[in-house]
C-alpha positions as CSV (number, residue, x, y, z in Angstrom):
1,X,94.3,113.9,88.7
2,X,93.6,110.1,90.1
3,X,96.6,107.9,90.2
4,X,96.9,104.3,90.8
5,X,100.4,102.8,92.3
6,X,100.8,99.2,91.4
7,X,103.0,97.5,94.3
8,X,103.0,98.5,98.1
9,X,106.5,97.8,99.0
10,X,109.0,100.3,99.9
11,X,108.9,102.2,96.7
12,X,105.3,101.9,95.9
13,X,104.3,103.5,99.1
14,X,106.7,106.2,98.9
15,X,105.1,107.2,95.6
16,X,101.6,106.6,96.8
17,X,102.6,109.0,99.7
18,X,104.2,112.0,98.0
19,X,101.4,111.8,95.2
20,X,98.6,112.0,97.8
21,X,100.5,114.7,99.9
22,X,100.6,116.9,96.6
23,X,96.6,116.7,96.5
24,X,96.2,113.8,94.1
25,X,93.6,110.8,94.7
26,X,95.7,107.7,94.9
27,X,94.7,103.8,95.0
28,X,97.4,101.7,96.2
29,X,97.3,98.3,95.0
30,X,98.8,95.1,96.2
31,X,97.6,91.6,96.0
32,X,99.2,91.0,99.4
33,X,97.1,92.2,102.4
34,X,100.2,91.9,104.8
35,X,102.2,94.3,102.3
36,X,99.3,96.8,102.3
37,X,99.0,96.7,106.0
38,X,102.6,97.4,106.3
39,X,102.3,100.2,103.8
40,X,99.7,102.0,105.6
41,X,101.7,101.5,109.0
42,X,104.9,103.0,107.3
43,X,103.1,106.0,105.5
44,X,101.4,107.0,109.0
45,X,104.9,106.9,110.5
46,X,106.4,108.9,107.8
47,X,103.8,111.9,108.1
48,X,104.3,111.8,112.0
49,X,107.8,112.2,111.4
50,X,107.2,114.8,109.0
51,X,105.0,116.6,111.6
52,X,107.8,116.3,114.0
53,X,110.3,117.9,111.8
54,X,108.0,120.9,111.1
55,X,107.5,119.7,107.3
56,X,103.8,119.0,107.7
57,X,100.9,119.9,109.8
58,X,97.9,117.9,111.2
59,X,95.6,119.1,108.3
60,X,98.4,118.0,105.9
61,X,98.5,114.5,107.4
62,X,94.7,114.4,107.5
63,X,94.1,115.1,103.6
64,X,96.8,112.8,102.6
65,X,95.4,109.8,104.5
66,X,92.1,111.1,103.0
67,X,93.6,110.9,99.4
68,X,94.8,107.4,99.8
69,X,93.1,104.4,99.3
70,X,94.7,100.9,100.0
71,X,93.5,98.0,97.8
72,X,94.0,94.7,97.0
73,X,91.4,94.5,94.3
74,X,92.9,95.7,90.6
75,X,89.5,96.5,89.5
76,X,89.9,99.6,91.9
77,X,92.5,100.9,89.9
78,X,90.3,102.9,87.5
79,X,92.8,105.9,87.1
80,X,94.3,108.8,84.7
81,X,98.0,107.7,85.5
82,X,99.4,104.2,86.6
83,X,102.9,104.0,88.1
84,X,103.9,100.7,88.4
85,X,106.6,99.6,91.0
86,X,106.6,95.9,90.9
87,X,109.4,93.2,90.5
88,X,112.0,94.0,88.0
89,X,110.8,91.4,85.5
90,X,109.7,92.4,82.0
91,X,107.2,89.5,81.9
92,X,105.5,90.2,85.1
93,X,105.3,94.0,84.4
94,X,103.8,93.3,81.1
95,X,101.1,91.1,82.5
96,X,100.0,93.4,85.1
97,X,99.9,96.3,82.5
98,X,98.1,94.2,80.3
99,X,95.2,93.7,82.9
100,X,95.2,97.3,83.8
101,X,94.9,98.2,80.4
102,X,91.7,96.1,79.9
103,X,90.3,98.1,83.0
104,X,91.4,101.5,82.0
105,X,91.7,101.8,78.2
106,X,93.6,103.9,75.8
107,X,93.1,107.3,77.7
108,X,95.1,106.3,80.8
109,X,98.7,106.8,81.0
110,X,101.1,103.6,81.8
111,X,104.3,104.5,83.7
112,X,106.9,102.4,84.9
113,X,109.4,102.8,87.6
114,X,111.6,100.4,86.4
115,X,115.4,101.0,87.2
116,X,116.8,99.1,84.3
117,X,114.3,97.6,81.7
118,X,114.4,99.6,78.5
119,X,110.6,101.6,78.1
120,X,110.7,100.8,74.5
121,X,110.8,97.2,75.1
122,X,108.0,97.4,77.3
123,X,106.0,99.4,74.8
124,X,106.7,97.2,72.1
125,X,104.7,94.4,73.8
126,X,101.9,96.7,75.2
127,X,98.4,97.3,73.7
128,X,98.9,101.1,73.9
129,X,102.6,101.7,73.2
130,X,102.2,105.6,72.7
131,X,100.9,105.6,76.4
132,X,103.8,104.2,78.0
133,X,106.4,106.2,79.9
134,X,109.2,106.0,82.4
135,X,108.9,107.8,85.8
136,X,111.7,106.7,88.0
137,X,111.7,107.6,91.5
138,X,114.8,106.9,93.9
139,X,114.5,105.4,97.3
140,X,113.2,106.5,99.6
141,X,110.8,108.2,97.4
142,X,109.2,110.5,100.1
143,X,112.7,112.1,100.7
144,X,114.7,111.9,97.5
145,X,114.1,114.6,95.4
146,X,115.1,113.5,92.0
147,X,113.0,111.8,89.6
148,X,114.1,110.5,86.1
149,X,111.3,110.7,83.3
150,X,111.9,108.6,80.2
151,X,110.4,108.6,76.8
152,X,110.2,105.3,74.8
153,X,110.5,105.3,71.3
154,X,106.6,105.1,71.0
155,X,105.9,107.6,73.8
156,X,103.4,110.3,72.6
157,X,104.8,114.1,73.2
158,X,101.7,114.9,75.4
159,X,102.0,111.8,77.2
160,X,105.6,112.7,78.1
161,X,104.3,116.3,79.1
162,X,101.9,114.8,81.5
163,X,104.6,112.7,83.1
164,X,106.5,115.8,83.6
165,X,103.6,117.8,84.9
166,X,103.1,115.2,87.5
167,X,106.3,115.2,88.7
168,X,106.4,118.8,89.0
169,X,103.0,118.6,90.9
170,X,104.7,116.3,93.6
171,X,107.7,118.9,94.1
172,X,110.2,116.7,92.5
173,X,113.2,117.7,90.4
174,X,112.9,116.1,87.2
175,X,115.4,115.1,84.4
176,X,114.7,113.8,81.1
177,X,116.9,110.6,80.3
178,X,117.5,108.8,77.2
179,X,115.8,105.0,77.0
180,X,119.2,103.6,77.6
181,X,119.9,100.5,80.2
182,X,119.8,102.0,83.7
183,X,119.1,105.6,82.4
184,X,121.4,107.8,84.1
185,X,121.5,107.4,87.9
186,X,121.7,103.4,87.8
187,X,124.2,103.5,85.2
188,X,126.6,106.0,87.2
189,X,125.5,104.1,90.6
190,X,126.1,100.7,89.5
191,X,129.6,100.5,90.3
192,X,129.2,102.2,93.4
193,X,127.7,98.7,94.6
194,X,129.6,96.4,92.1
195,X,133.0,98.0,93.0
196,X,132.1,97.9,97.0
197,X,131.1,94.2,96.5
198,X,134.4,93.4,94.8
199,X,136.6,94.9,97.4
200,X,134.6,93.1,99.9
201,X,135.2,89.8,98.1
202,X,138.8,90.4,97.7
203,X,138.9,90.8,101.7
204,X,140.3,94.4,101.1
205,X,138.1,95.4,104.0
206,X,135.1,94.6,105.8
207,X,131.4,95.9,104.4
208,X,131.6,98.3,107.8
209,X,134.9,99.7,106.8
210,X,133.9,100.1,103.3
211,X,130.9,102.1,104.3
212,X,132.5,104.2,107.1
213,X,135.2,105.3,104.0
214,X,132.4,106.2,101.6
215,X,130.6,108.2,104.3
216,X,133.6,109.9,105.1
217,X,134.2,110.9,101.5
218,X,131.0,112.7,101.6
219,X,128.4,110.3,100.9
220,X,125.4,110.1,103.3
221,X,125.4,106.3,103.1
222,X,127.8,103.5,102.1
223,X,127.0,101.0,99.4
224,X,125.8,98.2,101.8
225,X,123.7,100.6,104.0
226,X,122.2,101.6,100.7
227,X,121.5,98.2,99.4
228,X,120.0,97.2,102.6
229,X,117.9,100.3,102.4
230,X,116.7,99.6,98.8
231,X,116.5,95.8,99.3
232,X,119.2,93.4,98.5
233,X,117.1,91.5,96.3
234,X,115.9,94.4,94.3
235,X,119.8,95.7,93.9
236,X,120.7,92.6,92.8
237,X,117.9,92.3,90.1
238,X,118.9,95.5,88.8
239,X,122.6,94.4,88.3
240,X,121.4,91.0,86.6
241,X,119.2,93.1,84.3
242,X,122.1,95.6,83.5
243,X,124.5,92.8,83.1
244,X,122.4,91.1,80.2
245,X,121.5,94.7,78.6
246,X,125.3,95.4,78.4
247,X,125.9,92.0,76.8
248,X,127.5,90.5,79.8
249,X,130.2,93.1,80.2
250,X,132.4,91.8,83.4
251,X,132.0,95.4,84.9
252,X,128.5,94.8,85.5
253,X,128.8,91.2,86.8
254,X,126.4,90.5,89.7
255,X,128.3,89.3,92.8
256,X,128.3,86.3,94.6
257,X,128.2,87.8,98.0
258,X,125.2,89.5,97.1
259,X,123.5,86.5,95.5
260,X,124.0,84.2,98.8
261,X,122.3,87.0,100.8
262,X,119.2,86.7,98.4
263,X,119.3,83.0,98.5
264,X,119.3,83.2,102.3
265,X,116.1,85.5,102.4
266,X,118.5,88.4,103.7
267,X,117.0,91.4,101.9
268,X,117.9,94.0,104.2
269,X,115.8,96.4,106.3
270,X,112.6,94.8,105.2
271,X,113.5,91.4,106.3
272,X,115.5,92.5,109.6
273,X,118.7,91.3,108.1
274,X,121.1,92.0,105.1
275,X,124.7,93.0,105.2
276,X,123.7,94.4,108.8
277,X,121.0,93.3,111.4
278,X,118.0,95.4,112.2
279,X,115.1,95.4,114.7
280,X,111.8,94.8,113.1
């Protein structure tokens, strides 16, 4: 299967890597040259790390690199399955998907890696609604095993089955989720972030102490470490989306501390500073 990944940020490049490692031919598209260059460096680093850990051999690395094409020309994305991993805005997603539909037509499957936007809403405004499906990876995509697969009201059964077959092919564990705001994991996890931010806002403890306590409870990362890894602005965007989708229920209210971080350009690891400071 030939796969097109739209968006070469942290999530997109991770999806591209696992797809190429599984033997799929992959086109990783982004309009930004620098983002593509960073993606190439990051994938190479991940593959080298996998070799160090004994999870991959040199032959596997070479075949992955061969399978992976980097492009800033959307015309190169002529594929069987598209997975968009771009900004969490419906209008932007619809514009990109419409452009891809003109290139690929009705036989291609158009998947979204959205964390919170209802797939039925995307399909309703798309030229080929039966071809829309949700394939939602978790960050970092090359490590996390779980993938949510979501059917819109319009999704054809054979499209859903192809999506499940694809997830199996990349050695991930899939769960089928209802097309509800946040699906399963983000609905549960939203309060992991929101409540952590409330505790910080109320000066109960510093973000370092909150993270330490969460890790001591058995989690591998605290909420502030995880926001920095995912991207503070990405995490905020999902919270804002879910806040609206749940009719502005206060338990989903975006936090001013997080909003200020985003306004300052402190996005986390990708920018060198978030709740913590990182060497770039």
